[in-house]
C-alpha positions as a Markdown table, in Angstrom:
| # | Residue | x | y | z |
|---|---|---|---|---|
| 1 | Unk | 94.0 | -40.1 | 110.2 |
| 2 | Unk | 92.6 | -37.3 | 108.1 |
| 3 | Unk | 94.7 | -34.1 | 107.8 |
| 4 | Unk | 93.8 | -31.3 | 110.2 |
| 5 | Unk | 94.9 | -27.7 | 110.1 |
| 6 | Unk | 98.0 | -28.7 | 112.2 |
| 7 | Unk | 98.6 | -31.9 | 110.2 |
| 8 | Unk | 99.9 | -32.2 | 106.6 |
| 9 | Unk | 98.6 | -35.1 | 104.5 |
| 10 | Unk | 102.0 | -36.9 | 104.5 |
| 11 | Unk | 103.4 | -39.9 | 106.4 |
| 12 | Unk | 106.9 | -40.2 | 107.9 |
| 13 | Unk | 108.9 | -43.3 | 108.8 |
| 14 | Unk | 111.6 | -43.1 | 111.5 |
| 15 | Unk | 113.9 | -46.1 | 111.7 |
| 16 | Unk | 116.0 | -46.7 | 114.8 |
| 17 | Unk | 118.0 | -49.3 | 116.6 |
| 18 | Unk | 118.3 | -49.1 | 120.3 |
| 19 | Unk | 118.8 | -45.3 | 120.3 |
| 20 | Unk | 116.0 | -44.1 | 122.6 |
| 21 | Unk | 117.6 | -40.8 | 123.5 |
| 22 | Unk | 118.5 | -39.9 | 119.9 |
| 23 | Unk | 115.1 | -41.0 | 118.7 |
| 24 | Unk | 113.5 | -38.8 | 121.3 |
| 25 | Unk | 115.4 | -35.8 | 120.0 |
| 26 | Unk | 114.3 | -36.6 | 116.4 |
| 27 | Unk | 110.7 | -37.0 | 117.3 |
| 28 | Unk | 110.7 | -33.8 | 119.4 |
| 29 | Unk | 112.1 | -31.9 | 116.5 |
| 30 | Unk | 109.4 | -33.3 | 114.2 |
| 31 | Unk | 106.6 | -32.3 | 116.6 |
| 32 | Unk | 108.1 | -28.8 | 117.1 |
| 33 | Unk | 107.4 | -28.1 | 113.4 |
| 34 | Unk | 104.5 | -25.9 | 112.4 |
| 35 | Unk | 102.9 | -28.7 | 110.4 |
| 36 | Unk | 103.0 | -32.3 | 111.6 |
| 37 | Unk | 102.8 | -35.3 | 109.4 |
| 38 | Unk | 99.4 | -37.0 | 109.7 |
| 39 | Unk | 101.2 | -40.3 | 110.3 |
| 40 | Unk | 104.5 | -41.2 | 111.9 |
| 41 | Unk | 105.7 | -44.8 | 111.9 |
| 42 | Unk | 108.6 | -45.5 | 114.3 |
| 43 | Unk | 110.4 | -48.7 | 113.4 |
| 44 | Unk | 112.7 | -49.8 | 116.3 |
| 45 | Unk | 114.9 | -52.6 | 115.0 |
| 46 | Unk | 116.1 | -53.2 | 118.5 |
| 47 | Unk | 114.0 | -53.2 | 121.6 |
| 48 | Unk | 114.5 | -49.9 | 123.5 |
| 49 | Unk | 111.5 | -49.4 | 125.8 |
| 50 | Unk | 112.3 | -45.6 | 125.9 |
| 51 | Unk | 111.6 | -45.4 | 122.1 |
| 52 | Unk | 108.3 | -47.1 | 122.5 |
| 53 | Unk | 107.2 | -45.0 | 125.5 |
| 54 | Unk | 108.1 | -41.7 | 123.9 |
| 55 | Unk | 106.4 | -42.6 | 120.6 |
| 56 | Unk | 103.2 | -43.4 | 122.4 |
| 57 | Unk | 103.4 | -40.2 | 124.5 |
| 58 | Unk | 103.8 | -38.1 | 121.4 |
| 59 | Unk | 101.0 | -39.9 | 119.5 |
| 60 | Unk | 98.6 | -39.2 | 122.3 |
| 61 | Unk | 99.7 | -35.6 | 122.8 |
| 62 | Unk | 99.7 | -34.6 | 119.1 |
| 63 | Unk | 97.0 | -37.0 | 117.8 |
| 64 | Unk | 99.3 | -38.6 | 115.3 |
């Protein structure tokens, strides 16, 4: 994705392991920033459906 006025031309990797609630807090803090990374990769080493659902929701809402 190309950088927009709200997106900085950087990428971010968030690694998690079955920590849906904590990952949600982390992703919410990232998206509360003035500038968002143009790409965020969430790597869930477990299989927490909450992590996946929240990541998809944020991607849609913030065009990440």
